All heavy atoms as an XYZ file, in Angstrom:
840
protein
N       0.825     -1.177     -0.001
C       0.001      0.000     -0.003
C       0.870      1.241     -0.001
O       1.896      1.286      0.657
C      -0.862      0.018      1.251
C      -2.105     -0.764      1.059
S      -3.374     -0.513      2.059
C      -3.768     -0.340      3.423
N       0.373      2.212     -0.702
C       1.115      3.449     -0.749
C       0.758      4.298      0.473
O      -0.161      3.998      1.228
C       0.777      4.244     -2.031
O      -0.596      4.619     -1.985
C       1.069      3.427     -3.281
N       1.509      5.357      0.599
C       1.302      6.249      1.740
C      -0.076      6.916      1.676
O      -0.748      7.069      2.702
C       2.410      7.297      1.749
C       2.507      8.097      3.003
C       3.731      8.978      2.976
C       3.925      9.678      4.296
N       5.120     10.511      4.296
N      -0.526      7.270      0.484
C      -1.833      7.908      0.325
C      -2.962      6.945      0.674
O      -3.941      7.335      1.305
C      -2.006      8.414     -1.104
C      -1.175      9.626     -1.438
C      -1.444     10.122     -2.833
C      -0.587     11.324     -3.161
N      -0.845     11.833     -4.503
N      -2.824      5.684      0.255
C      -3.857      4.700      0.566
C      -3.949      4.453      2.070
O      -5.035      4.334      2.632
C      -3.570      3.381     -0.159
C      -3.787      3.454     -1.650
C      -3.355      2.174     -2.338
O      -2.499      1.455     -1.840
N      -3.943      1.905     -3.503
N      -2.791      4.376      2.710
C      -2.767      4.170      4.154
C      -3.423      5.347      4.869
O      -4.199      5.162      5.809
C      -1.316      3.996      4.640
O      -0.705      2.937      3.918
C      -1.268      3.697      6.117
N      -3.109      6.559      4.430
C      -3.699      7.753      5.026
C      -5.207      7.782      4.809
O      -5.969      8.121      5.722
C      -3.046      9.009      4.445
C      -3.520     10.340      5.005
C      -3.223     10.410      6.505
C      -2.844     11.488      4.292
N      -5.649      7.414      3.612
C      -7.077      7.393      3.304
C      -7.811      6.380      4.183
O      -8.854      6.682      4.763
C      -7.306      7.076      1.827
C      -8.764      6.985      1.379
C      -9.443      8.332      1.513
C      -8.850      6.471     -0.038
N      -7.262      5.171      4.315
C      -7.896      4.144      5.142
C      -7.909      4.556      6.622
O      -8.894      4.323      7.322
C      -7.184      2.805      4.976
C      -7.415      2.100      3.639
C      -6.559      0.841      3.550
C      -8.878      1.760      3.464
N      -6.847      5.171      7.080
C      -6.804      5.646      8.467
C      -7.855      6.718      8.704
O      -8.516      6.731      9.744
C      -5.420      6.189      8.803
O      -4.459      5.193      8.696
N      -8.007      7.625      7.748
C      -9.001      8.687      7.873
C     -10.412      8.123      7.892
O     -11.258      8.556      8.685
C      -8.866      9.686      6.722
O      -7.602     10.277      6.724
N     -10.672      7.149      7.035
C     -12.001      6.522      6.993
C     -12.285      5.799      8.312
O     -13.382      5.905      8.865
C     -12.111      5.560      5.790
C     -12.127      6.369      4.489
C     -13.362      4.693      5.889
C     -12.029      5.527      3.237
N     -11.299      5.084      8.814
C     -11.477      4.368     10.076
C     -11.733      5.348     11.228
O     -12.599      5.114     12.072
C     -10.255      3.509     10.371
N     -10.980      6.434     11.271
C     -11.161      7.425     12.339
C     -12.536      8.073     12.243
O     -13.227      8.242     13.263
C     -10.064      8.480     12.263
N     -12.950      8.441     11.036
C     -14.261      9.060     10.860
C     -15.386      8.106     11.234
O     -16.372      8.506     11.868
C     -14.421      9.532      9.410
N     -15.229      6.838     10.872
C     -16.245      5.840     11.223
C     -16.337      5.666     12.733
O     -17.428      5.583     13.294
C     -15.911      4.494     10.576
O     -15.900      4.610      9.178
N     -15.191      5.602     13.388
C     -15.175      5.444     14.840
C     -15.830      6.634     15.526
O     -16.625      6.466     16.458
C     -13.726      5.287     15.339
O     -13.129      4.174     14.678
C     -13.672      5.085     16.831
N     -15.520      7.817     15.067
C     -16.115      9.023     15.651
C     -17.623      9.051     15.411
O     -18.396      9.366     16.319
C     -15.440     10.288     15.089
C     -14.005     10.377     15.594
C     -16.216     11.540     15.455
C     -13.172     11.438     14.934
N     -18.035      8.679     14.204
C     -19.465      8.671     13.893
C     -20.236      7.669     14.728
O     -21.295      7.980     15.278
N     -19.718      6.465     14.837
C     -20.393      5.430     15.624
C     -20.423      5.819     17.100
O     -21.445      5.670     17.779
C     -19.710      4.066     15.414
C     -19.959      3.593     13.975
C     -20.192      3.041     16.405
C     -19.140      2.381     13.575
N     -19.309      6.327     17.609
C     -19.256      6.745     19.011
C     -20.250      7.873     19.284
O     -20.930      7.870     20.315
C     -17.849      7.197     19.379
O     -16.941      6.141     19.234
N     -20.314      8.831     18.381
C     -21.252      9.944     18.559
C     -22.684      9.448     18.588
O     -23.497      9.892     19.396
C     -21.082     10.966     17.440
O     -19.797     11.516     17.468
N     -23.007      8.511     17.692
C     -24.367      7.977     17.653
C     -24.692      7.211     18.926
O     -25.764      7.379     19.505
C     -24.542      7.060     16.439
C     -25.875      6.371     16.406
C     -27.041      7.064     16.088
C     -25.980      5.025     16.733
C     -28.275      6.440     16.084
C     -27.209      4.385     16.729
C     -28.348      5.096     16.406
O     -29.562      4.470     16.414
N     -23.762      6.380     19.366
C     -24.014      5.564     20.559
C     -24.093      6.399     21.837
O     -24.841      6.071     22.746
C     -22.936      4.492     20.713
C     -22.956      3.363     19.690
C     -21.767      2.443     19.902
C     -24.259      2.586     19.774
N     -23.317      7.454     21.914
C     -23.253      8.240     23.140
C     -24.160      9.471     23.126
O     -24.145     10.260     24.064
C     -21.807      8.650     23.401
C     -20.829      7.481     23.580
C     -19.425      8.005     23.746
C     -21.223      6.600     24.730
N     -24.958      9.620     22.079
C     -25.839     10.775     21.969
C     -26.947     10.739     23.025
O     -27.274     11.745     23.637
C     -26.449     10.810     20.569
C     -27.377     11.965     20.302
C     -27.822     12.011     18.861
C     -28.608     10.764     18.511
N     -29.229     10.844     17.181
N     -27.492      9.590     23.268
C     -28.598      9.428     24.199
C     -28.073      9.047     25.588
O     -27.200      8.184     25.705
C     -29.545      8.350     23.669
C     -30.805      8.227     24.483
O     -31.157      9.184     25.189
O     -31.444      7.158     24.408
N     -28.599      9.668     26.634
C     -28.148      9.400     28.002
C     -28.366      7.939     28.380
O     -27.523      7.327     29.028
C     -28.889     10.316     28.986
C     -28.503     10.103     30.438
C     -27.075     10.522     30.727
O     -26.555     11.436     30.115
N     -26.435      9.840     31.666
N     -29.474      7.359     27.957
C     -29.765      5.966     28.284
C     -28.727      5.030     27.661
O     -28.268      4.075     28.296
C     -31.160      5.601     27.783
C     -31.596      4.189     28.140
C     -33.003      3.915     27.650
O     -33.882      4.784     27.794
O     -33.211      2.807     27.122
N     -28.345      5.312     26.422
C     -27.337      4.491     25.751
C     -25.969      4.656     26.417
O     -25.214      3.692     26.527
C     -27.251      4.851     24.272
C     -28.458      4.413     23.481
C     -28.332      4.779     22.027
C     -29.579      4.384     21.257
N     -29.489      4.769     19.850
N     -25.658      5.870     26.850
C     -24.384      6.096     27.559
C     -24.332      5.288     28.846
O     -23.337      4.633     29.147
C     -24.209      7.583     27.886
C     -23.628      8.398     26.770
C     -23.194      9.746     27.293
N     -24.298     10.492     27.870
C     -24.851     11.558     27.340
N     -24.393     12.036     26.215
N     -25.844     12.175     27.926
N     -25.421      5.333     29.613
C     -25.471      4.584     30.866
C     -25.350      3.082     30.618
O     -24.655      2.373     31.349
C     -26.756      4.888     31.630
C     -26.802      6.319     32.129
O     -25.720      6.945     32.249
O     -27.924      6.820     32.390
N     -26.023      2.608     29.585
C     -25.970      1.188     29.248
C     -24.552      0.781     28.849
O     -24.046     -0.256     29.270
C     -26.943      0.905     28.104
C     -27.122     -0.540     27.782
C     -28.186     -0.711     26.695
C     -28.374     -2.158     26.325
N     -29.384     -2.326     25.271
N     -23.884      1.623     28.060
C     -22.516      1.337     27.635
C     -21.558      1.353     28.825
O     -20.691      0.488     28.949
C     -22.065      2.347     26.576
C     -20.703      2.123     25.947
C     -20.697      0.812     25.165
C     -20.354      3.275     25.037
N     -21.730      2.305     29.736
C     -20.890      2.360     30.943
C     -21.080      1.112     31.791
O     -20.116      0.550     32.304
C     -21.229      3.601     31.775
C     -20.704      4.890     31.222
C     -21.108      6.037     32.143
C     -20.760      7.376     31.576
N     -21.192      8.475     32.460
N     -22.328      0.695     31.951
C     -22.624     -0.496     32.744
C     -21.982     -1.738     32.131
O     -21.353     -2.534     32.834
C     -24.146     -0.705     32.868
O     -24.722      0.471     33.425
C     -24.465     -1.909     33.735
N     -22.107     -1.883     30.819
C     -21.513     -3.039     30.154
C     -19.996     -3.017     30.253
O     -19.368     -4.054     30.455
C     -21.950     -3.096     28.691
C     -23.363     -3.555     28.507
C     -23.708     -3.753     27.057
C     -25.128     -4.266     26.932
N     -25.458     -4.631     25.550
N     -19.399     -1.845     30.097
C     -17.939     -1.736     30.187
C     -17.461     -2.087     31.593
O     -16.454     -2.799     31.749
C     -17.489     -0.329     29.799
N     -18.154     -1.612     32.614
C     -17.776     -1.932     33.994
C     -17.949     -3.410     34.292
O     -17.109     -4.022     34.952
C     -18.577     -1.089     34.988
C     -18.082      0.327     35.070
O     -16.913      0.598     34.812
N     -18.962      1.240     35.431
N     -19.044     -4.005     33.804
C     -19.253     -5.440     34.003
C     -18.159     -6.258     33.334
O     -17.642     -7.219     33.906
C     -20.619     -5.871     33.470
C     -21.771     -5.336     34.300
O     -21.523     -4.909     35.455
O     -22.916     -5.340     33.796
N     -17.797     -5.873     32.115
C     -16.738     -6.576     31.386
C     -15.402     -6.453     32.116
O     -14.675     -7.432     32.274
C     -16.624     -6.018     29.964
C     -15.546     -6.662     29.149
C     -15.700     -7.951     28.680
C     -14.371     -5.980     28.875
C     -14.698     -8.551     27.932
C     -13.368     -6.567     28.137
C     -13.529     -7.862     27.659
N     -15.102     -5.253     32.604
C     -13.854     -5.035     33.334
C     -13.797     -5.887     34.593
O     -12.778     -6.494     34.915
C     -13.709     -3.550     33.683
C     -12.415     -3.206     34.404
C     -12.342     -1.741     34.783
N     -13.451     -1.307     35.586
C     -13.507     -1.429     36.918
N     -12.524     -1.994     37.576
N     -14.555     -0.989     37.579
N     -14.908     -5.955     35.312
C     -14.965     -6.762     36.530
C     -14.810     -8.244     36.225
O     -14.145     -8.968     36.967
C     -16.270     -6.509     37.277
C     -16.316     -5.169     37.959
C     -17.637     -4.950     38.663
C     -17.693     -3.567     39.278
N     -18.985     -3.303     39.935
N     -15.424     -8.707     35.126
C     -15.288    -10.118     34.748
C     -13.843    -10.464     34.422
O     -13.328    -11.504     34.842
C     -16.174    -10.441     33.542
C     -17.642    -10.513     33.864
C     -18.482    -10.738     32.621
O     -17.982    -10.693     31.500
N     -19.768    -10.971     32.823
N     -13.187     -9.600     33.665
C     -11.797     -9.846     33.301
C     -10.911     -9.816     34.533
O     -10.059    -10.698     34.718
C     -11.312     -8.814     32.251
C      -9.818     -8.888     32.051
C     -12.038     -9.030     30.931
N     -11.114     -8.840     35.394
C     -10.310     -8.741     36.602
C     -10.512     -9.961     37.488
O      -9.558    -10.514     38.025
C     -10.653     -7.455     37.367
C      -9.806     -7.244     38.586
C      -8.493     -6.838     38.466
C     -10.319     -7.471     39.850
C      -7.703     -6.653     39.588
C      -9.553     -7.291     40.968
C      -8.242     -6.881     40.841
N     -11.760    -10.384     37.629
C     -12.054    -11.549     38.467
C     -11.416    -12.811     37.880
O     -10.857    -13.615     38.615
C     -13.559    -11.735     38.593
C     -13.940    -12.888     39.486
C     -15.437    -13.043     39.588
C     -15.758    -14.259     40.462
N     -17.174    -14.520     40.506
N     -11.489    -12.962     36.583
C     -10.940    -14.157     35.951
C      -9.441    -14.258     36.188
O      -8.913    -15.322     36.518
C     -11.230    -14.152     34.456
C     -10.714    -15.371     33.738
C     -11.097    -15.380     32.285
C     -10.590    -16.655     31.620
N     -10.986    -16.735     30.232
N      -8.730    -13.156     36.024
C      -7.292    -13.187     36.186
C      -6.867    -13.198     37.648
O      -5.857    -13.790     37.998
C      -6.626    -12.018     35.454
C      -6.617    -12.199     33.970
C      -7.427    -11.435     33.161
C      -5.813    -13.147     33.386
C      -7.427    -11.612     31.791
C      -5.798    -13.334     32.018
C      -6.617    -12.559     31.221
N      -7.626    -12.567     38.516
C      -7.230    -12.538     39.922
C      -7.502    -13.870     40.607
O      -6.813    -14.229     41.558
C      -7.934    -11.416     40.656
O      -9.322    -11.663     40.728
N      -8.515    -14.626     40.151
C      -8.802    -15.919     40.752
C      -7.739    -16.956     40.443
O      -7.506    -17.868     41.223
C     -10.156    -16.442     40.275
C     -11.312    -15.659     40.861
O     -11.083    -14.907     41.834
O     -12.433    -15.797     40.346
N      -7.078    -16.824     39.306
C      -6.127    -17.853     38.890
C      -4.721    -17.618     39.441
O      -3.864    -18.483     39.310
C      -6.074    -17.920     37.367
O      -5.567    -16.711     36.838
N      -4.470    -16.478     40.046
C      -3.132    -16.188     40.553
C      -3.020    -16.569     42.021
O      -3.914    -16.273     42.818
C      -2.828    -14.694     40.400
C      -2.758    -14.170     38.984
C      -2.584    -12.651     38.998
C      -1.637    -14.809     38.210
N      -1.925    -17.209     42.415
C      -1.741    -17.540     43.836
C      -1.228    -16.329     44.605
O      -0.109    -16.306     45.094
C      -0.698    -18.657     43.777
C       0.104    -18.346     42.571
C      -0.870    -17.750     41.584
N      -2.055    -15.309     44.700
C      -1.625    -14.038     45.261
C      -1.346    -14.130     46.750
O      -0.544    -13.361     47.282
C      -2.659    -12.926     44.944
C      -2.060    -11.548     45.167
C      -3.911    -13.111     45.743
C      -0.966    -11.219     44.212
N      -1.957    -15.082     47.433
C      -1.721    -15.210     48.872
C      -0.274    -15.578     49.167
O       0.257    -15.287     50.224
C      -2.647    -16.271     49.485
C      -4.101    -15.899     49.475
C      -4.768    -16.128     48.121
O      -4.265    -16.947     47.320
O      -5.774    -15.477     47.859
N       0.374    -16.262     48.216
C       1.744    -16.697     48.442
C       2.764    -15.706     47.872
O       3.956    -15.883     48.061
C       1.969    -18.060     47.789
C       1.138    -19.149     48.426
C       1.429    -20.476     47.778
C       0.584    -21.568     48.398
N       0.834    -22.861     47.769
N       2.313    -14.700     47.163
C       3.237    -13.755     46.552
C       3.908    -12.910     47.619
O       3.288    -12.441     48.564
C       2.498    -12.838     45.581
N       5.187    -12.711     47.454
C       5.932    -11.866     48.374
C       6.247    -12.511     49.699
O       6.627    -11.837     50.644
N       6.127    -13.823     49.791
C       6.408    -14.527     51.029
C       7.900    -14.862     51.079
O       8.363    -15.714     50.329
C       5.565    -15.797     51.104
C       5.738    -16.541     52.397
O       6.335    -16.026     53.339
N       5.230    -17.753     52.447
N       8.672    -14.234     51.936
C      10.123    -14.442     51.918
C      10.570    -15.673     52.706
O      11.462    -15.614     53.536
C      10.660    -13.171     52.546
C       9.597    -12.757     53.493
C       8.307    -13.158     52.850
N       9.946    -16.802     52.463
C      10.382    -18.035     53.124
C      11.556    -18.620     52.360
O      11.847    -18.230     51.235
C       9.239    -19.060     53.167
O       8.850    -19.357     51.828
C       8.066    -18.541     53.951
N      12.200    -19.570     52.955
C      13.320    -20.212     52.263
C      12.791    -21.000     51.074
O      11.725    -21.600     51.129
C      14.088    -21.142     53.211
O      13.168    -22.087     53.751
C      14.755    -20.360     54.322
N      13.512    -21.002     49.960
C      12.999    -21.618     48.733
C      12.970    -23.139     48.741
O      12.501    -23.743     47.798
C      13.956    -21.110     47.660
C      15.151    -20.644     48.371
C      14.735    -20.290     49.766
N      13.416    -23.802     49.787
C      13.437    -25.258     49.794
C      12.158    -25.869     50.363
O      12.053    -27.079     50.466
C      14.655    -25.771     50.571
C      14.674    -25.259     52.007
O      13.948    -24.300     52.299
O      15.433    -25.826     52.807
N      11.169    -25.052     50.698
C       9.921    -25.577     51.253
C       9.046    -26.154     50.144
O       9.091    -25.719     48.994
C       9.171    -24.494     52.015
C       9.900    -24.055     53.260
C       9.133    -23.011     54.031
O       8.106    -22.528     53.591
N       9.645    -22.657     55.199
N       8.203    -27.135     50.493
C       7.398    -27.848     49.513
C       6.303    -26.976     48.897
O       5.947    -27.155     47.739
C       6.770    -29.079     50.157
N       5.740    -26.035     49.637
C       4.647    -25.216     49.121
C       5.142    -23.955     48.410
O       4.382    -23.021     48.209
C       3.685    -24.843     50.242
C       4.360    -24.005     51.323
O       5.600    -24.002     51.378
O       3.629    -23.366     52.102
N       6.372    -23.947     48.003
C       6.967    -22.789     47.349
C       6.373    -22.607     45.954
O       6.304    -23.538     45.171
C       8.484    -22.973     47.250
C       9.170    -21.771     46.650
O       8.599    -20.678     46.722
O      10.272    -21.943     46.106
N       5.951    -21.388     45.628
C       5.378    -21.104     44.311
C       6.396    -20.508     43.353
O       6.075    -20.244     42.217
C       4.214    -20.125     44.467
O       4.697    -18.874     44.928
N       7.608    -20.288     43.773
C       8.594    -19.649     42.918
C       8.800    -18.195     43.302
O       9.892    -17.657     43.158
N       7.726    -17.554     43.748
C       7.827    -16.154     44.158
C       8.687    -16.013     45.411
O       9.451    -15.067     45.535
C       6.452    -15.560     44.435
C       5.682    -15.283     43.158
O       6.325    -15.208     42.102
O       4.459    -15.153     43.235
N       8.543    -16.956     46.321
C       9.303    -16.843     47.567
C      10.807    -16.947     47.295
O      11.605    -16.317     47.977
C       8.858    -17.898     48.565
O       9.094    -19.182     48.062
N      11.171    -17.724     46.285
C      12.592    -17.826     45.934
C      13.098    -16.476     45.426
O      14.188    -16.035     45.786
C      12.813    -18.901     44.884
C      14.270    -19.072     44.513
C      14.452    -20.192     43.506
C      15.924    -20.325     43.149
N      16.147    -21.336     42.125
N      12.286    -15.824     44.604
C      12.691    -14.513     44.083
C      12.828    -13.505     45.217
O      13.767    -12.722     45.249
C      11.687    -14.009     43.048
C      11.718    -14.760     41.742
S      10.797    -13.984     40.401
C       9.239    -13.630     41.130
N      11.871    -13.506     46.154
C      11.930    -12.571     47.281
C      13.117    -12.908     48.176
O      13.823    -12.016     48.649
C      10.609    -12.582     48.077
C      10.716    -11.762     49.340
C       9.481    -12.060     47.208
N      13.338    -14.186     48.381
C      14.457    -14.632     49.212
C      15.786    -14.161     48.627
O      16.711    -13.807     49.353
C      14.424    -16.164     49.320
C      15.479    -16.744     50.221
C      15.356    -16.656     51.614
C      16.594    -17.381     49.698
C      16.308    -17.201     52.441
C      17.554    -17.921     50.528
C      17.414    -17.839     51.898
O      18.356    -18.374     52.717
N      15.852    -14.130     47.282
C      17.071    -13.690     46.611
C      17.142    -12.171     46.474
O      18.125    -11.642     45.972
C      17.161    -14.333     45.234
C      17.381    -15.829     45.297
C      17.323    -16.491     43.938
O      16.883    -15.853     42.964
O      17.709    -17.665     43.856
N      16.095    -11.462     46.855
C      16.145    -10.002     46.862
C      15.174     -9.312     45.928
O      15.113     -8.093     45.894
N      14.398    -10.039     45.157
C      13.445     -9.420     44.238
C      12.265     -8.849     45.007
O      11.742     -9.474     45.933
C      12.944    -10.444     43.218
O      11.918     -9.880     42.439
N      11.808     -7.687     44.605
C      10.660     -7.059     45.249
C       9.423     -7.070     44.361
O       8.365     -6.592     44.752
C      11.000     -5.615     45.630
C      12.009     -5.521     46.743
C      11.488     -6.149     48.010
O      10.394     -5.856     48.455
N      12.258     -7.044     48.598
N       9.533     -7.635     43.145
C       8.396     -7.611     42.215
C       7.151     -8.286     42.786
O       6.062     -7.708     42.732
C       8.774     -8.246     40.872
C       7.622     -8.345     39.933
C       7.167     -7.229     39.261
C       6.962     -9.553     39.745
C       6.085     -7.304     38.410
C       5.885     -9.641     38.894
C       5.448     -8.516     38.226
N       7.252     -9.525     43.339
C       6.027    -10.141     43.867
C       5.385     -9.334     44.982
O       4.159     -9.219     45.044
C       6.496    -11.497     44.385
C       7.743    -11.788     43.635
C       8.384    -10.448     43.407
N       6.176     -8.732     45.836
C       5.637     -7.925     46.930
C       4.956     -6.669     46.396
O       3.858     -6.308     46.823
C       6.763     -7.539     47.908
O       7.421     -8.735     48.323
C       6.222     -6.801     49.102
N       5.582     -6.010     45.425
C       4.989     -4.814     44.845
C       3.702     -5.162     44.096
O       2.726     -4.405     44.136
C       5.990     -4.139     43.909
C       7.153     -3.520     44.639
C       8.266     -3.081     43.694
O       8.249     -3.394     42.508
N       9.230     -2.362     44.233
N       3.695     -6.295     43.412
C       2.505     -6.730     42.682
C       1.359     -6.994     43.649
O       0.227     -6.567     43.423
C       2.832     -7.987     41.874
C       1.690     -8.492     41.044
C       1.297     -7.833     39.891
C       1.009     -9.644     41.407
C       0.256     -8.299     39.117
C      -0.038    -10.125     40.642
C      -0.408     -9.445     39.500
O      -1.439     -9.917     38.750
N       1.641     -7.661     44.737
C       0.632     -7.940     45.759
C       0.077     -6.630     46.327
O      -1.137     -6.457     46.440
C       1.233     -8.794     46.876
C       0.305     -9.038     48.024
C      -0.674    -10.015     47.943
C       0.392     -8.284     49.184
C      -1.540    -10.238     48.990
C      -0.467     -8.500     50.233
C      -1.443     -9.485     50.130
O      -2.293     -9.693     51.169
N       0.955     -5.706     46.643
C       0.516     -4.419     47.200
C      -0.336     -3.656     46.205
O      -1.316     -2.997     46.569
C       1.722     -3.586     47.626
C       2.418     -4.167     48.833
O       1.838     -4.943     49.587
N       3.682     -3.797     49.015
N       0.036     -3.720     44.920
C      -0.728     -3.028     43.870
C      -2.143     -3.609     43.782
O      -3.117     -2.856     43.696
C      -0.013     -3.170     42.533
C      -0.701     -2.489     41.386
C       0.086     -2.679     40.102
C      -0.662     -2.102     38.919
N       0.062     -2.336     37.665
N      -2.269     -4.930     43.798
C      -3.592     -5.546     43.728
C      -4.439     -5.207     44.950
O      -5.639     -4.931     44.828
C      -3.471     -7.068     43.592
C      -3.010     -7.578     42.223
C      -2.945     -9.091     42.235
C      -3.933     -7.098     41.131
N      -3.830     -5.212     46.109
C      -4.571     -4.865     47.324
C      -5.030     -3.409     47.277
O      -6.138     -3.084     47.698
C      -3.714     -5.117     48.566
C      -3.499     -6.585     48.854
C      -4.790     -7.323     49.129
O      -5.633     -6.826     49.894
O      -4.967     -8.422     48.552
N      -4.190     -2.538     46.749
C      -4.551     -1.131     46.617
C      -5.711     -0.973     45.644
O      -6.636     -0.193     45.892
C      -3.342     -0.309     46.162
C      -3.629      1.165     46.153
O      -4.450      1.650     46.928
N      -2.966      1.888     45.278
N      -5.682     -1.712     44.536
C      -6.762     -1.642     43.555
C      -8.084     -2.114     44.167
O      -9.140     -1.522     43.909
C      -6.424     -2.469     42.317
C      -5.357     -1.853     41.439
S      -4.807     -2.910     40.097
C      -6.317     -3.212     39.221
N      -8.037     -3.149     44.996
C      -9.248     -3.637     45.655
C      -9.828     -2.575     46.579
O     -11.039     -2.343     46.598
C      -8.952     -4.899     46.457
C      -8.754     -6.128     45.624
C      -8.458     -7.320     46.503
C      -8.065     -8.534     45.694
N      -7.705     -9.680     46.565
N      -8.966     -1.913     47.335
C      -9.465     -0.899     48.268
C     -10.024      0.305     47.515
O     -11.016      0.892     47.943
C      -8.368     -0.465     49.237
O      -7.320      0.183     48.564
N      -9.430      0.660     46.388
C      -9.947      1.774     45.580
C     -11.310      1.411     45.005
O     -12.238      2.228     45.016
C      -8.942      2.148     44.458
C      -9.580      3.065     43.443
C      -7.705      2.781     45.045
N     -11.458      0.184     44.512
C     -12.753     -0.249     43.980
C     -13.826     -0.236     45.060
O     -14.951      0.184     44.817
C     -12.647     -1.642     43.373
C     -12.100     -1.666     41.979
C     -12.210     -3.031     41.336
O     -12.841     -3.937     41.910
O     -11.666     -3.189     40.242
N     -13.480     -0.697     46.249
C     -14.447     -0.705     47.344
C     -14.863      0.708     47.726
O     -16.051      0.979     47.952
C     -13.864     -1.423     48.555
C     -13.725     -2.917     48.367
C     -12.963     -3.591     49.487
O     -12.506     -2.885     50.427
O     -12.800     -4.819     49.417
N     -13.925      1.636     47.750
C     -14.277      3.018     48.099
C     -15.109      3.657     46.984
O     -16.015      4.429     47.273
C     -13.021      3.844     48.374
O     -12.245      3.991     47.215
N     -14.822      3.309     45.714
C     -15.634      3.827     44.610
C     -17.065      3.307     44.698
O     -18.018      4.049     44.450
C     -15.027      3.441     43.266
C     -13.796      4.255     42.938
O     -13.551      5.282     43.535
N     -13.018      3.769     41.990
N     -17.220      2.029     45.032
C     -18.556      1.463     45.176
C     -19.319      2.114     46.313
O     -20.516      2.347     46.220
C     -18.459     -0.046     45.378
C     -18.031     -0.796     44.129
C     -17.826     -2.281     44.372
O     -18.062     -2.748     45.522
O     -17.423     -2.976     43.432
N     -18.617      2.431     47.404
C     -19.262      3.112     48.533
C     -19.717      4.494     48.145
O     -20.798      4.950     48.527
C     -18.309      3.183     49.713
C     -18.062      1.865     50.400
C     -17.032      1.956     51.512
O     -16.621      3.088     51.854
O     -16.643      0.913     52.020
N     -18.903      5.208     47.341
C     -19.269      6.553     46.900
C     -20.462      6.516     45.957
O     -21.317      7.397     45.987
C     -18.091      7.236     46.226
C     -16.986      7.622     47.182
C     -15.802      8.256     46.477
O     -15.780      8.364     45.257
N     -14.809      8.651     47.244
N     -20.525      5.485     45.109
C     -21.643      5.366     44.183
C     -22.945      5.113     44.925
O     -23.991      5.609     44.568
C     -21.365      4.235     43.145
C     -22.608      3.893     42.358
C     -20.235      4.643     42.219
N     -22.858      4.334     46.015
C     -24.054      4.020     46.800
C     -24.609      5.257     47.492
O     -25.790      5.357     47.741
C     -23.732      2.950     47.842
C     -23.520      1.593     47.241
C     -23.182      0.568     48.302
C     -22.893     -0.785     47.698
N     -22.519     -1.766     48.737
N     -23.742      6.219     47.819
C     -24.189      7.441     48.517
C     -24.899      8.330     47.588
O     -25.634      8.675     47.059
C     -22.994      8.191     49.098
C     -22.352      7.469     50.230
C     -21.203      8.252     50.779
C     -20.520      7.508     51.919
N     -19.401      8.228     52.457
């Protein structure tokens, strides 16, 4: 494709996206419905990924020779802080979501 064709296709795609978004978000009811669906989808994705992670064991600085070791404890034992920071980030996100839900209820 030439540069002009690429620019033309990009312009058409951008105009289509803007047009569809404007149509969908024009009505307050449609905006609310779209927000609700987006939040539900985000919660489903977050729940799916958070359930499969052994987050309770992340950042546990036990010796790596124990039988219940998930691999994270070996990294922490050797000095890595990634599992601990990841755990703290997830806990912070949970508390922010809970406070947002409380504010919405008020």
